[in-house]
N, C-alpha and C positions, 0 to 999 in steps of 0.2 A: 568435502565440507566438514569442518570442525564446528563452526558457528554460522549463523546467518545475521549479519549486522547490517548489511547493505547489498543490493543486487549487483553493484558494479564489479564485485570481485568474481562473479560467476562467468564461466565461459558460455558460449552459445550452446554447446553440447549439454552442459550442465543444466542451463535453464530450460532447454527443450525437454530434457529427461524428467525434470521436476513437473513440468506441465503435462507431459504424457502420463506420468505416474498419477497425477491428480485426476485426470480424466478416467484412468483405470479404476481408481479407488471410488470415484463418484458413480461409475457404472456398475460396480460390484462391491459394495462396502462390506458385505458379509465375509468376503474372502480375506479381509484384513482385520477382522474383529478381535484377533488375538495378537496383532502385530506388536502392540506395546504391553503385552501381558507381563505383570511384575514390575513395570516402569512407573515412576512417579515424577510428575512435572510440577514445578513451582511456578505460579504466575504472580509476578511481582509488579504491582501497579502503583505508580505515583499519580496517574491521572484517571479520571472516571471513564467508563467504557460501556457500550452495549454490545455491538457486533463483535468486537475483538474478545471480550471476556466470555460471551456466551459461545461463540464459535469454537474457541479453544477448548473450553470446558466440555462441551458436549462432544466435540470431535475427539478429544483424548479418550473419553469414555467409550465412544464407538469403536476405538481402536484397542480397547481392553486395558488402558492404563488408568492411572489415578491422578487427579489434579487437585492441587492445593492452592487457594487464592490468598494472597497477602496484599492488603491495602497498606497505605502509609499514613495512618492516623497521626503519626508524630512529625509529618512533613516529609520533605524530600530525602532521598537516600543520602546517607553520609552525614546527616545532622546528629542523629542519636548513636549511630554506629557507622564506622567507615564502610565505604563501598566494598573495599577489599576483604574486610571481615565478613560482610554479608555474603559475598560470593564464596569465600573459603568455607564457611559454615554450611551454606546451602548445598555445597558440593559433597559434604559428608553424607547427605541423606537423599538428595533428589538426583534424577537421571538427566534433567534438563532444567534450564531456567528461561522462562519467557518474561521479558521485561518491557514495560511501557513506562517511559521516563520523559521528564522535561528536557533534559540535556543528553545529546548523543555521547558526550564524554562519559556519562555514567554508564551507558551501554558498553562502551569500549573498556571501561575499568572492570566491569563485571566479568567481561570475557577474558581480560588479562589475568584475573585471579581465580577463574573458575576452572575446575577440573572436568566439568561436564558442558555440553553444547549450550550456548546462549542464543536466544532468538530475539531479534529486535521487533517488538510488537508496536512500536511507534516511538520516535524521538523527534526532537526539533528539526533534524536534518533529513530523516528518512521514514518511510512507511512501507517497507519491503513486502510485508505480508499483504497488504491492500493491493500493491502492484501485481503481486503473483495472482491474486484472485481476479484482478482486472484483465491480465493477459490470458488467464484460463478462459474467461468469458469471451474474449476476442477469438480465441482458437475455436470456440464453439459456434461463433457467428460467421467466421471466414475460413476458407480452406487453407489460405496461406497468409499469415499475419505480416510477412515481409512485404506484401503487396498492398498493405493497408496504410492509409493516411490517418493518423490519430491527431485530433486537435485538442489542446487544453486551453481554456480561456478563463481569465480571472486573476487570482492572486498566486503568484509563484511561491510554492511552499514545499513541505516535506513530501507531500503526495506527488507533486510535480517532479521533483528530483528523481523519485523512484520509478515513476512512469518514463521519464526521460531515459534512464538507464536501461529499463526493460525493453523499451522500443528499440533502443540503439543496439542492444545485444542481439535482438532478433532480426535486425536489419530492416525495420520498418521506418516509414517517414513520420516525423512528429512535428507539428506546428504548435508553438506556444505563443498565445496572444495575451498580453497583460498591459494595464496602464503603466505609463512611465513611472519608474521608481519602485515597481512591484514585480520585477522579473525574478526568476529563480536565481540563486546564488551563482555568481560569476564563475567560480572554480568548478562548481558542478556542471555548468554549461560547457565549459572547455573539456572536462573529462567525458561528458556524454557525446559531445561532437567527435571526439577522437574515437570513441567506441563505435559510433555510427559509421564513421568513415571506414573503419576496420572491417565492419560487418556488412557493408553495402547499404546502409540506412542514411537518413538525413535528419538533421534538427534545425528547424527555422524559428527565429523569434521575431515578433513584430508587436506593434501597439495598434495596428490597424486590423479591424474585424474582417476586412475584406480578404485578409490572408487566410481566412477560414474556408473560403470558397473552394469546393472540390473535395473537402475531407469526407471520409465516410463516417467518422465517429467524432462527436463533440463531448468533451469531458469538462466538468467544472466542479469546484469545491466551495466551501464557505469563504466569504470575503472576511468573515469575523473569526479569527482564531480563538480557541479556548483561552480565556483569561484576558483577552484584548478589550480594554475599556474605551476604545475610540468611539465617539457617538455615532450612532447608525446614520444620521443625516449627513455627516461628514464623509462616511464611507461610501454612501449611496451616491453622493455628488461626483465622486471620482470614479466609481465602478459601474454606475448606471448603464453607460453605453455597452458594457460587457455582459449584461444580463442575457441568459440563454432563454429565449422565448420562441414563439412560433415563427415570428418574422425572421429571427436569426437562423432557426433551423431550415426554413424555406430558402433563405438567401444562400446558405452554404450547400444545400443539397444533401446534408448528411442523413445517413440511414438510421443511426443510433445515437442515443444520448446516454451518458454515464455520469454518475456521482457517487462519491465514497460514502456519503451520509455521515452525520446527520445534516440535513438540508434546512436552510431558512427559506421557506416557502414564500414566493413572491419577492425574494431579494435577489439572490444570484441566479434563480431559476423560477419559472412560473409553474403553477400547478398543472396546467395542460400539457406541458412538456414532461415534468417529473412523473405524472400519472399516465402519460400517453403511450400509444402502441410502440413508439420507438425507444422507450425507456427500458434500460437494462438493470436498473438499480437493484431489484430484488434477486436477479440472477447473480449480480456481483456479490450481494450480501450472502447468498447461499454458498457461493464459490469460496468465500472466506474459509469456511470449514474445510472444504475439499483440498484447497491449495495448502493450507496449514497442515492438514493430515499428511499430505505427500511430504512435506517438509520434515515432519516429525518421524515419519517412516524412514526417510533418507538418512536422518541423523542418528536415529536410535535403534531401528529394527535390526536384529541379527540376520 
């Protein structure tokens, strides 16, 4: 790997190796406390963040590296200074660039002009670091993820895309249930289905919540994307039947619930599910750091 912009370019072996390394680092973090000694990582964020910023910052520190956070007070990248110039200049000083952007095109442009690894910390199309943490969490809950049926319910988005690719590469079955007009991007679906077929997995799309029956894990995300000004009442009218609540969990027979956070309590998920015994949300949040540390070690450590 030179960069990590999306999971779809990883082979099954590469993804398994990353997850194995993440579990190793999580089990014995002190063994890796000098892995990034002398390395500096720039975090370039157009969008606000809690889990991504904190997990990368503290994770880099635990690996012995130095982290520099840059927000965009002057607006999106490319307005004050071109993205190419940003990447070229940062490459003079930093050993890696972690970028959280509005547009995936910005991530690709950073990588094209950077002489150091670029990590996609979220774009409009993908959230690969979140998916790595989610897959790591699944490996801790199941002996063989390829035997797992993972269900995503709600609004098809960047998280859905990355989960589809991750599940497909590992050969798992994934069911995506969304209201009409809110499915994942069609091109992403075609690519994920091809990956699933090549690796012995399966990807199913439906608007019927009955398609969730028999899944082991139910995953949802916010119905309201950052910056979306659609009135909540209008969103709830369309997405209400897709709320993850105790009735849905009972109907499906799922063992676990997952959410990438932040969650709108009482909207896409009820409190009793979010805070219940089946919830993996804090394990996912913790695993953001371990999965990202594995990625940083794979890209940077000698």
